[in-house]
Structure formats: structure tokens, C-alpha cells
C-alpha positions in Angstrom: -33.7 1.4 2.6 -32.5 -0.6 -0.4 -35.7 0.3 -2.2 -35.2 4.0 -1.5 -31.6 4.0 -2.7 -32.6 1.9 -5.7 -34.1 5.1 -7.1 -30.6 6.7 -7.0 -29.0 5.3 -10.2 -26.1 7.7 -9.8 -24.7 5.4 -7.2 -24.4 2.6 -9.8 -22.5 4.8 -12.3 -19.0 4.3 -10.7 -19.6 0.6 -10.4 -20.2 0.3 -14.1 -17.2 2.5 -15.0 -14.9 0.5 -12.7 -16.2 -2.8 -14.1 -15.4 -1.5 -17.7 -12.0 -0.1 -16.8 -11.0 -3.2 -14.8 -10.9 -5.4 -18.0 -8.4 -3.1 -19.7 -5.2 -4.6 -18.1 -6.5 -8.1 -18.6 -7.4 -7.4 -22.2 -4.0 -5.8 -22.8 -2.2 -8.8 -21.5 -4.3 -11.2 -23.6 -3.8 -9.0 -26.7 0.0 -8.8 -26.2 0.3 -12.5 -25.5 -1.8 -13.2 -28.6 1.0 -11.6 -30.8 3.0 -14.7 -30.2 2.2 -18.0 -32.0 1.4 -20.9 -29.7 4.8 -22.5 -30.2 6.5 -19.1 -29.6 4.5 -18.6 -26.4 5.4 -22.0 -25.1 9.1 -21.4 -25.9 8.9 -18.1 -24.0 7.4 -19.8 -21.0 9.8 -22.8 -20.7 13.0 -20.7 -21.0 15.5 -21.1 -18.1 15.1 -17.3 -17.8 11.5 -17.6 -16.8 12.5 -20.3 -14.2 15.1 -17.9 -12.8 12.4 -15.1 -12.6 10.1 -17.5 -10.8 12.8 -18.5 -8.3 13.9 -14.9 -7.8 10.3 -13.6 -7.3 9.3 -16.4 -4.9 12.6 -15.8 -2.9 11.9 -12.1 -2.7 8.3 -12.5 -1.7 9.1 -15.2 0.9 12.1 -13.3 2.4 10.5 -9.9 2.6 7.1 -11.2 3.8 8.7 -13.4 6.5 11.0 -10.7 7.8 8.2 -8.1 7.7 6.0 -10.5 9.7 8.7 -11.2 12.2 9.4 -7.5 12.7 5.8 -6.3 12.7 4.4 -8.9 15.2 7.4 -8.8 17.6 7.6 -5.0 17.6 3.8 -4.6 18.0 3.8 -7.0 21.0 6.8 -5.2 22.6 5.1 -1.8 22.3 1.6 -2.8 23.2 2.1 -5.5 25.8 5.2 -4.5 27.8 6.2 -1.6 30.0 8.9 -0.4 27.6 9.7 3.3 28.3 8.4 5.7 25.7 5.8 3.3 24.4 3.7 5.9 22.6 6.8 7.5 21.0 8.0 4.2 19.8 4.6 3.5 18.3 4.8 6.6 16.2 8.5 6.1 15.3 7.8 2.6 14.0 5.1 3.9 11.7 7.4 6.5 10.1 9.0 4.2 7.5 5.7 4.6 5.7 7.0 8.1 4.7 10.2 6.7 3.1 9.6 5.1 -0.3 11.4 1.8 -0.7 13.4 3.1 -3.7 14.7 6.0 -1.5 15.8 3.5 1.1 17.4 1.4 -1.7 19.2 4.5 -3.0 20.4 5.4 0.4 21.9 2.0 1.2 23.3 1.6 -2.3 25.1 4.9 -2.0 26.7 3.7 1.2 28.0 0.4 -0.2 27.5 -1.6 -3.4 27.5 -4.8 -1.4 23.7 -4.4 -0.9 23.1 -5.2 -4.5 21.3 -8.5 -5.2 18.6 -10.5 -3.4 20.5 -10.8 -0.1 20.7 -7.0 0.3 17.2 -6.2 -1.2 15.3 -8.4 1.3 16.3 -6.6 4.5 16.2 -3.2 2.9 12.7 -3.6 1.5 11.5 -5.4 4.7 12.5 -2.4 6.8 10.3 -0.3 4.5 7.4 -2.7 4.5 7.1 -3.9 8.1 4.8 -1.0 9.2 2.1 -2.6 7.0 2.2 -5.5 9.5 3.0 -3.6 12.6 0.0 -1.2 12.4 -2.8 -3.7 12.1 -1.3 -6.1 14.6 -0.8 -3.3 17.1 -4.5 -2.3 16.5 -5.5 -5.9 17.0 -3.6 -6.1 20.3 -5.2 -3.0 21.6 -8.7 -4.4 20.8 -8.2 -7.7 22.6 -9.9 -8.3 25.9 -7.5 -8.4 28.7 -9.8 -10.9 30.5 -8.4 -13.7 28.1 -4.9 -13.0 29.4 -6.2 -13.0 33.0 -7.8 -16.4 32.6 -4.6 -17.9 31.2 -2.7 -16.4 34.2 -5.2 -18.0 36.6 -4.5 -21.3 34.8 -0.8 -21.0 35.7 0.6 -19.9 32.4 3.6 -17.6 32.5 3.8 -14.3 30.5 5.8 -15.8 27.6 3.5 -18.8 27.3 0.5 -16.6 27.4 1.9 -14.5 24.6 2.4 -17.7 22.5 -0.8 -19.5 23.3 -3.3 -16.7 23.9 -2.2 -13.5 22.3 -0.6 -14.8 19.1 -3.6 -16.9 17.9 -5.8 -13.8 18.4 -3.7 -11.5 16.2 -2.8 -14.2 13.7 -5.6 -13.3 11.2 -4.5 -9.7 11.2 -0.9 -10.7 10.7 -1.8 -13.2 7.9 -3.8 -10.7 6.0 -1.0 -8.1 6.4 1.6 -10.6 5.3 -0.4 -11.4 2.1 -0.6 -7.6 1.4 3.2 -7.4 1.7 3.4 -10.4 -0.7 1.2 -8.5 -3.2 3.4 -5.5 -3.0 6.5 -7.6 -3.6 5.0 -9.2 -6.7 4.5 -5.8 -8.3 7.5 -3.9 -6.8 9.8 -2.3 -9.3 11.9 0.8 -8.2 14.1 -0.6 -5.4 14.5 -3.9 -7.3 15.8 -2.2 -10.4 18.2 -0.1 -8.3 19.5 -3.1 -6.4 19.8 -5.3 -9.5 17.2 -7.9 -8.6 15.5 -9.7 -11.4 11.7 -10.3 -11.0 8.8 -10.5 -13.3 8.1 -6.8 -12.9 11.6 -5.7 -13.9 11.6 -8.2 -16.8 8.3 -6.8 -18.1 9.7 -3.3 -17.9 12.8 -4.4 -19.8 10.8 -6.3 -22.5 8.4 -3.3 -23.0 10.5 -0.2 -22.6 14.0 -1.4 -23.7 13.4 -4.3 -26.0 10.0 -3.4 -27.4 9.0 -7.0 -27.4 5.2 -7.1 -27.1 4.9 -10.9 -27.1 7.4 -11.3 -24.3 5.6 -8.5 -22.4 2.3 -10.2 -22.8 3.5 -13.7 -21.8 5.4 -12.5 -18.7 2.5 -10.3 -17.7 0.1 -13.2 -18.0 2.2 -15.3 -15.6 2.4 -12.4 -13.2 -1.3 -11.8 -13.5 -2.0 -15.5 -12.6 0.3 -15.2 -9.5 -1.4 -11.9 -8.5 -4.8 -13.4 -8.8 -3.9 -16.3 -6.6 -2.5 -13.9 -3.9 -5.5 -11.6 -4.2 -7.9 -14.6 -3.6 -5.9 -15.6 -0.6 -5.8 -12.1 0.8 -9.5 -11.6 0.4 -10.3 -15.0 1.9 -8.1 -14.2 4.9 -9.7 -10.7 5.2 -13.2 -12.2 5.1 -12.4 -14.7 7.9 -10.8 -12.2 10.2 -12.7 -12.1 13.5 -12.0 -11.0 17.1 -14.8 -12.8 18.9 -15.9 -11.7 22.4 -19.0 -12.8 24.2 -20.9 -10.8 26.8 -21.5 -7.1 27.3 -19.6 -4.4 28.9 -16.2 -2.7 28.4 -13.1 -4.6 27.4 -10.6 -5.0 30.2 -7.2 -3.4 29.6 -4.5 -6.1 29.3 -1.8 -6.1 31.9 1.6 -5.2 30.6 4.6 -7.4 31.0 7.2 -6.0 33.4 10.5 -6.2 31.5 12.8 -5.4 34.4 16.4 -5.7 33.3 15.2 -6.8 29.9 14.1 -3.3 29.1 17.6 -2.3 27.9 17.8 -5.1 25.3 14.3 -4.3 24.2 15.1 -0.6 23.8 18.2 -1.5 21.8 16.0 -3.6 19.4 13.5 -0.8 19.0 16.3 1.8 18.5 18.1 -0.4 16.0 14.9 -0.9 13.9 14.1 2.8 13.9 17.7 3.6 13.1 18.0 1.2 10.2 14.6 2.0 8.7 14.4 5.8 9.3 17.6 7.3 10.5 20.0 5.7 8.0 18.0 6.7 4.9 17.4 10.2 6.2 21.0 10.9 7.3 22.4 9.4 4.1 20.2 11.4 1.9 20.8 14.6 3.9 24.6 14.0 3.6 24.3 13.6 -0.1 22.4 16.9 -0.2 25.4 18.6 1.4 27.8 16.9 -1.0 25.6 17.8 -4.0 25.5 21.5 -3.0 29.0 21.9 -4.5 27.6 21.7 -8.0 24.6 23.9 -7.1 21.0 23.2 -6.5 18.6 23.5 -9.4 15.9 25.3 -7.4 13.6 25.9 -10.3 13.7 22.2 -11.3 13.2 21.1 -7.7 10.2 23.5 -7.4 8.7 22.1 -10.6 9.1 18.5 -9.5 7.5 19.3 -6.1 4.6 21.1 -7.8 4.1 18.2 -10.2 4.1 15.7 -7.4 1.6 17.6 -5.3 -0.7 18.4 -8.3 -0.8 14.8 -9.6 -1.0 13.1 -6.1 -3.6 15.7 -5.0 -5.9 15.2 -8.0 -5.4 11.5 -7.9 -6.3 11.2 -4.2 -9.4 13.4 -4.6 -10.6 11.4 -7.6 -9.8 8.1 -5.9 -11.6 9.0 -2.7 -14.7 10.3 -4.6 -14.9 7.1 -6.6 -14.3 5.0 -3.6 -17.1 6.7 -1.7 -19.6 6.0 -4.5 -18.4 2.4 -4.9 -18.9 1.7 -1.2 -22.2 3.5 -1.2 -23.4 1.4 -4.1 -22.2 -1.8 -2.6 -24.0 -1.2 0.7 -27.2 0.1 -0.8 -27.7 -1.7 -4.2 -27.5 -5.4 -3.5 -25.2 -8.4 -4.1 -24.2 -7.6 -7.7 -22.9 -4.2 -6.7 -21.0 -5.7 -3.7 -19.3 -8.2 -6.0 -18.3 -5.5 -8.5 -16.9 -3.4 -5.7 -14.2 -6.1 -5.2 -12.9 -5.7 -8.7 -10.4 -2.9 -7.8 -8.7 -5.3 -5.4 -7.6 -7.4 -8.5 -6.2 -4.3 -10.2 -4.4 -3.4 -7.0 -2.3 -6.6 -7.5 -1.4 -5.7 -11.1 1.9 -3.9 -11.6 1.5 -0.2 -12.3 3.5 -0.8 -15.4 0.9 -3.1 -16.9 -1.9 -0.8 -15.9 -0.1 2.1 -17.6 0.6 0.2 -20.8 -3.0 -0.9 -21.0 -4.2 2.7 -20.6 -1.8 3.8 -23.3 -3.0 1.2 -25.7 -6.7 2.0 -25.0 -6.1 5.8 -25.2 -4.3 5.6 -28.5 -7.1 3.4 -29.9 -10.2 5.2 -28.6 -9.2 8.8 -27.6 -5.8 9.8 -29.0 -6.4 13.4 -27.8 -6.1 12.3 -24.2 -2.7 10.7 -24.6 -0.1 12.0 -22.1 -2.8 14.2 -20.5 -3.7 14.6 -16.8 -6.9 12.6 -17.2 -5.2 9.4 -18.1 -2.7 9.4 -15.3 -5.5 10.3 -12.8 -7.5 7.3 -14.0 -4.4 5.1 -13.6 -3.8 6.5 -10.1 -7.5 5.7 -9.2 -7.2 2.2 -10.5 -4.0 1.6 -8.4 -5.1 3.2 -5.2 -8.9 2.5 -5.0 -8.7 -0.3 -2.4 -6.9 2.0 0.0 -9.8 4.5 -0.2 -12.5 1.8 -0.1 -11.1 0.2 3.1 -11.1 3.4 5.0 -14.5 4.6 3.8 -16.1 1.2 4.3 -14.9 1.1 7.9 -16.5 4.6 8.5 -19.8 3.4 6.9 -20.0 0.3 9.1 -19.5 2.4 12.2 -22.1 5.0 11.3 -25.6 4.6 12.9 -28.0 3.3 10.3 -31.0 4.7 12.2 -30.1 8.3 11.3 -30.2 7.6 7.6 -33.5 5.7 8.0 -35.0 8.6 9.9 -33.9 11.0 7.2 -35.5 8.9 4.4 -38.7 8.6 6.5 -39.2 12.3 6.4 -39.6 12.1 2.6 -36.3 13.7 1.7 -34.7 12.4 -1.5 -31.7 10.0 -1.0 -29.2 12.5 -2.3 -30.4 15.1 0.3 -30.1 12.5 3.1 -26.7 11.5 1.9 -25.4 15.1 1.8 -26.9 16.3 5.1 -26.8 13.2 7.3 -24.5 10.4 5.9 -21.6 12.5 4.5 -20.8 14.4 7.7 -20.6 11.2 9.7 -18.1 9.8 7.1 -15.6 12.7 7.6 -13.0 10.7 9.5 -13.1 7.8 7.0 -12.8 10.2 4.1 -9.9 12.0 5.7 -8.1 8.7 6.2 -8.8 7.7 2.6 -7.3 11.0 1.3 -4.2 10.6 3.4 -3.6 7.0 2.5 -4.1 7.5 -1.2 -2.1 10.7 -1.2 0.8 9.0 0.4 0.6 6.1 -2.0 0.4 8.2 -5.1 3.1 10.7 -4.1 5.5 7.7 -4.1 4.1 6.0 -7.3 6.8 5.5 -9.9 6.2 3.0 -12.7 2.8 4.3 -14.0 4.1 7.8 -13.6 7.1 7.2 -15.8 4.9 6.1 -18.7 1.8 8.3 -18.3 3.2 11.6 -17.0 1.9 14.5 -19.0 4.4 16.3 -21.3 6.3 19.0 -19.5 5.4 17.7 -16.0 8.0 16.4 -13.6 7.7 14.7 -10.2 10.0 14.0 -7.2 9.8 10.3 -7.7 10.8 10.6 -11.4 13.8 12.8 -10.5 14.9 10.3 -7.8 14.7 7.4 -10.3 16.3 9.3 -13.2 19.4 10.3 -11.1 19.8 7.1 -9.0 19.6 4.9 -12.1 22.6 6.7 -13.4 24.3 6.6 -9.9 24.1 10.4 -9.6 23.4 10.3 -5.9 24.2 13.9 -5.0 21.8 15.1 -7.7 19.1 12.7 -6.6 19.4 13.6 -2.9 17.4 16.9 -2.8 14.4 15.3 -4.5 14.6 12.2 -2.3 14.8 14.3 0.9 12.0 16.5 -0.2 9.9 13.5 -1.1 10.4 12.0 2.4 9.6 15.3 4.1 6.4 15.9 2.1 5.3 12.3 2.8 6.3 12.5 6.5 3.8 15.1 7.5 0.6 13.2 6.5 2.2 9.9 7.7 2.9 11.4 11.1 -0.6 12.8 11.3 -2.1 9.5 10.3 0.0 7.6 12.9 -1.0 10.1 15.6 -4.7 9.6 14.7 -4.3 5.8 14.9 -2.6 6.2 18.3 -5.3 8.4 19.7 -8.0 6.1 18.4 -6.2 3.1 20.0 -5.9 4.9 23.3 -9.6 5.8 23.2 
């Protein structure tokens, strides 16, 4: 098969393009840091300010990751392994924070009380927005575990809580660890909610040095430190992902695990679930909706709201289509063109851990140097979106590829049909679920993207995320509320559909 696909060089084109584009942020960081003399660079690195940024960044990463892991693992176990009433409804409700951007949650809580400013307030607010990234894979892992393991532990005399600790938790630990590292990566590059809540990290410092102080040397040095941290976390995340296994010997169908009977404990469990959903979903929605009512006294700029909605849908739609198409060709090349293509396919995961701000600045520098006519055009921002969201598409598409029967493709090639015809008539229809998931995930991610959009948005184009940021940064909460509510509603529809699809797949 590899020989047959080797005659399809079009599958290698996206690999080469991605390999070339991947070096842009790294080259930009090196070029900016090179503006500083060695002594100046050293002085920039050993400043107490950099030490404070390191402490703040590590505290944020540790706090948000730890709280997200605690919430995600405990809630997944309660929903999947107990007889809590309304289990399927809670499963959907706990996935809905995916539809609420962290900067919208930050704006909602900040408008309620300024006491949430600072690291102590940012950690729980952001963790309530990030924990679904842990909850969903851990819940999926729990559904996939063989209930026979739990039965054996029960026969050995272990009680339900001991079985949860000694049998269930070790089995879901790889999924939890990989998800926790993903949350850590998000925290390294997070910007919007941290800027609103007055938390200083490397990303906020880079934005200040570049956009406010126009200090290229400081931007390069700080970006270099962040790039090293991101690379370390990416290596750890990929290593954890590569070692994730759910081993099971023997044939047959997995036994469904018995659910723990909560008895009188069901009421405290329901209170915990309701509290998490209320704090992560209800409070932001109700707060934003109340600000919409308050803001109506000064009138609603319907034309501006419609323009921001149109801009968001247009950019996120184009970005998700381009990202999914490139991701499809990347995965196809990696699976059909040998080890080199597989290695190059992993390059987008490095860019995924680079702040959107750095990616955007690198594209601005490259565009002005090589193709000034493309500056502030749709093409550049679509490229940036693809660079930032490719891993989301690759993961969904690769999973669909690995589940597709290889024999159908082999049979098609054996008839003498060219590879492109086999791909179009046999392979592509079988990938429809994976492609749909990739489109939804990338659309959700790009609809909420802020930092790259602020820098690369085409002239005359507006988005919902930009309007939320513009008004909330000036504490104009009533003016920001319509855009924030509309952003949540538009994100909520695909997020709900995606959660329902996962729930049906888990039930099956």
C-alpha cells in the first residue's frame, strides 16, 4: 500500500508546507532576541521581574491544572460509576463549559466583584472553564474499562471506595495525566482572562512588551523563555500520549461495570454536581444576560453586533475548513508515506504550545518581508488559525483513520484504480464522523480565539471575541454583554451536539 500511495505526491505537499511554516515562530523569536546584545539579553533574563513572571506562571499552571484534574476525575467517576439520578443529563451539563470562553467567565465574575482579581481568583475561575478537558477523556476511559476488573477486586474483598482507588484510578491515570498536561499547555499560552483579572504571566508580559512598549528585544527574550517551557510541556504531553494504554486480554465483549449505590449520599453528590454546573455555566450566563438587560438602556448597536457575528462566523468557518483539510492530508501522508512524514506530522503540536500572540507576530514579520500585499488579509489569519488549531483536527481524523478497515482500501487499489479515486470513493466516506468532529472542535476553538485575531484581523472586519475584549478591558460590562452572550450561544450549539455525540458513542 505504501508503494501505491508513494505515487501520490500530493499527499506530501501539506507536510512540506507545514514544515516550512512551523519554523516561522521559532525564527521570529530568535530574530527578536538577536536584537539584544549578549549582555543586554542576560540582564533581561536575570531581572527580578522575570523571576516574578516565572513564579506567577508556575503558580497559575499548577493551581489550574491541579484543580481541573480534581474536578474532572471526581466528577467523571461520580457520573460514570455511581447511580446518581440524571446521569446522562449531568454528563452533558458538565461538558457545556466548553462553550463559554475563559475570558467571558472572567468578565462575568469580575463584573460581580473586583475581589476576583489576582491569582487567587483567576485559578478557580479558569479551572471551572478548563476542567471539561479532563472530564471528557476520563469519562470516556471509564466507559471503556472492563467491569470484570472491578468484579475480581470485589471477590478479593475490596470495598467500593478501595476499588475506586486501587483498580479504577490507575486505569484512568494515563488519560488524566495527558489531559492535565494539555491544561498546563493552555495555561502557559493563556492571555484573555489573565489580562482581565490582572495576573502577570509570560504571555501578558510579551503582549505588553510588543504592543505597548514596542520592545522587540524584550519580546524575543521573554518569548524564548516561554518557548523553552512550552517545548518541555509538549514533550511531556506527547510522551504521556504515546504511553497511554487500556490493556485487556481475551476476546468477547467488555462487561459493564456495576454502579456504586449512593443511598443517602446521593443528595450531597447532587449538590456537588449542581454547584459545579452552577458556578461554571449558570453564573456566567445569568451575569452576562443581566448585563444585557442593563445595557439596553443605552441601546443595542444591532448593526455592529451583526457585523461582529458575521466576522466571527466567516473567519472561524474558513479557518475550520482549511484546518480540517490540511489535517486530513497530514494524517494521510503520515499513515501512507513512511517514518519521515510521521515525524513531520508532529510539528503542529509544537506550534500548538506557542502563544497565538507569538504566532501572529511571526506571520506579520514574514508577510511584510515576503508578501506585503497579503498583510491584514484573510489569507494570513486563516494560516494563523490553521497553525494554532491543527492538532485538534489531526487527533479526530487520526482516530477515524485508525478505526477504518484497511482491507477496503487495499481492495480498491487491487482493482487498478488510482489512489486518489480510492481515497475519494472508499476512504473519505468512512472518515465522515472524524471529519465532522474535527470541524466542530476547530470551529469552537477558532470562534473563541483572541490574541492572534487582535493582531491579524483584516481591516474592516470585527469579531465577537474582539468586541468582548475591547469593552471589558475598559470595564464597559453592559456594552460587552451582548457580544459575550451571543458568543456563548453560538458556541453552545456545536458544543452541545459534540457532547451528545460523545454520549451516544459511549453508550454504544
